[in-house]
N, C-alpha and C positions, 0 to 999 in steps of 0.2 A: 629515874623517873618512876613515879608510882603507877601501878597498873590501873587501867580504866575499869571501874566496877559497873557491871551490867546487871540489872534486875530483869529476869526473864520469867514471865507468867504465861504458862501454856499447859493445858490439861492433857494434851495428847502425849503419852509417854515417849513414843518413838521420836516425834518431832522435837520434844523438849530435850531429850538426851543427845540426839544427833546435833542439834543446833548448839547446845552447850559445849560439846566437844569441839565443834568447828570454831566457835568463838574463842575458846581457851587456846586452841592451836594458833589462833591469830594474836594471842597475847593479852586477851581480856580476862579479868576475874569475873566469874559469873555466879550469881545466886539464882538458881532455877527452882520455881515452885509450881504446883499444879492447880491452884485455885486462887481466886481474887482476895479472899480474906488472908490467906497466907502471904500473898503478895503485899498487902497493906501492912501486915505485921513486919515483914522483912524490910519494907521501905522505912518504916518508923524506927526500926532497930539500927539500921546503918544506911543512911541515905546514899543511893547509888549515884553514879555520874550520868546514867541514862537508863530509862525503863522501856522494855519491849513488852507490850501487853496484847495478848490475844483478845479479840472482842468477846468471843463466846467461851467463858470459863465459869465454872460453878462457884457458888458461895457469894461472890461479888463480881458481876460481869466487868469486862475490861473498860467499858465506857464509864461506869460508876467509879471504878478504881482510878481512872484517869482524873475524874473530877475531884476525888479525895486527895490525890497527889497534888493536883493543881491548887487546891485550897491551901496547901502548906508549903509549896515550893515551885520554883520555875525550872526544876530539873527537866531536861528534854525527854519527851515521850514519843515513841513510835508505836502506832497501833498495827496489829497484824489481823488482816481480815481475809476470809476464805473467798469472798466475792468482790470483784472490783466495782460492780455496780450496786453494791448493797448500800442501803441507807445507813448501815452501821459505820461506813467510812465517814460520812458527813457528821453523824452523831459524835464519833470519836474526835474529829477535828473541832467541832463546836464545844466539846468538853474540855478542850485545851491541848490536845495532841499537836505535835509539831509536824508530823509526817505519818505516812502509813505505807505498809508493804503488803501486797496481795499474796496469799498462799494459793498453791505451793510456790515457794520462793527459792531461788538459787542462792546458795550460801555466799557467793561472791557479791551478788547484788545487795544482800542484807548488810554485809560488812561495808560496802561502799556507801550505803545510806547512813549507817551508823557513823562512819567517818565524816560524811558531809555534815550531819547534824552536829557532831562534836566540834567540827571546825567553826561552825557558826556560833557555837556557844563558848568558844575560847578554850576548848579542851585539847587543842593540838599539842600542847606541851604538858599535858597531864593536869590542866587547870580545871577546877570545879566551877560549878555555877549553881549556887543555892539560893541567892536572893534575887528578888525581882528588881527591875529598873523602876525607881520611883520611891514612894513613901516607905517601903519596907526595908530600906537600908542600902540603897545604891546598887552596886553590882559586884559585891564580894562573892568569893567562891565558897562552895560547900566544903572544900578540903583545904582552905586556907589560901589558895591562889587567887589572883585577880581574874574575874570572869569578864565576859564581854569581848571587846575587840582587842587584838594584839598590837604589837609594836610596829607592824609593817605589812606590806602586801595587801591582799584583798580584805583583810580583817580590819583595816583602818576605816573608821566611819567617815562617810562623806561629810563635807562641810568645813573641814579644817579646824574643828574645835571652837566654832563660834556659836552664839545663841541665835537661832533662826526664829523669826516671828511671823505668824500667819493669823492675823486677827487676834483672837484671844488665845491661840495656840502658841506655845513657846517650846522650842526643841533645843536643849543644850547638848551639843554634839561632843563636848569634852567631858562635862560632868555626867553625861548620860541620864539627864533628867528631863521629864516632859511635864508641862503645866498647861492647864486650861483655866482661863480666868484667875490665874494665880494659884490654882489648886494643883498639887502634885498628883500625877496619874501613874499608877503602877502598870507597867507593861512587861510581858515576857520578853526574853531576848529575841525571839523570832518577830514579835510585834514591833520591837524597837528597830530591828534591822529593816523591816518593811517601811516603817515611818521615815527612817533615815534615807532610804532610797527615794521615797516620794519627796522629802524635803530638800534633797539635793537638786531636784529639777521641778520646782513648783510650776504648775500650769502646763507641764509637758505630759502628754498621754504616754503612759508606760504600759506596754503590752503584758499580758499574762506570761508569755514565754520569757520576756526579759526579766520579769520579777522572779520567775522560777530559777533562772540562771543566776541572778545577782543575789537573791535572798536565800534561796534554798540550795544554791551551789550545784544545780543540776547541769552537768555538761551534756545531758541528753534530754529528750522530751520528758515531760512529767504531766501528771493529772492537774489540770488547772483548777479543779475544785479546791485544792490546797490553798491556792491564792484567794479564791472567792471567799472561802470561809474565814481566812485570816483577815481579809479586808473588812468583813462584817464585824468581826471581833474588835478590830481596831476602831472602826466607826463608833461602836458602842462605848468606847472609852474617851475618844477625842471629839466626838460630835458626828452625828449622822451625815450632815451636809458638808463636812470638811473634805471628804474624798468623793469625787464625782465619778460616776460610771459613764464611760463613753462607749455606747453600744457598738459592738463589732470590732472595737480596737483595744479597750483596756480601761485603765483608771488614771485619774490625775488629781493632784492635791490642789485645792483652791488656794490661790495666793492671797 
């Protein structure tokens, strides 16, 4: 099994070196750099399986770096932020990050978050995920393996491989393609998992906690802003009115 390659961008030397050592002890191959421009260069030179980006780094800040990465790839991104209530958290998620971890962080928590993200992206068996779902080439892996959902367990997409239709929205749960009015829509793997969760229960209100557990693989509580921002991103791609907010309860997909 190939090592999982982590790109780690952090300007604090102590945090960068200590985290790199901890990740390497856990079996990860780590490329660690101290500024955003070096991070972009490292990403382009050898696309990693996952990127950990500190928000406040010199040269090119983490949010801008996330946007540049997302323009080229759907590789999973975790933002690192020093303040849980910072607007930087939301900006990072809006830029395309899949999750975030607040500093200072416990090494075990960071590893758990990395594993959870990689499971969602189909890396549990060393599989890469380089292409988006949709018009950019399906769901092939960055390192030659098949990305997306695995052969069994919780990674199997809801819907049993059928094409689900909701007005002009079509969700092919086997081909992993989404269309609106016949036009292919490109989704990141997290957005695809979120849409599959909604489409498996159209008209049913899904709470943020349920979505955190089912989509983000959180066996514990998480920040519901992750859900809210991803729902907004998904709405922007499939139609603002397709997912309805039910105040005080959650969201539901209009049938």
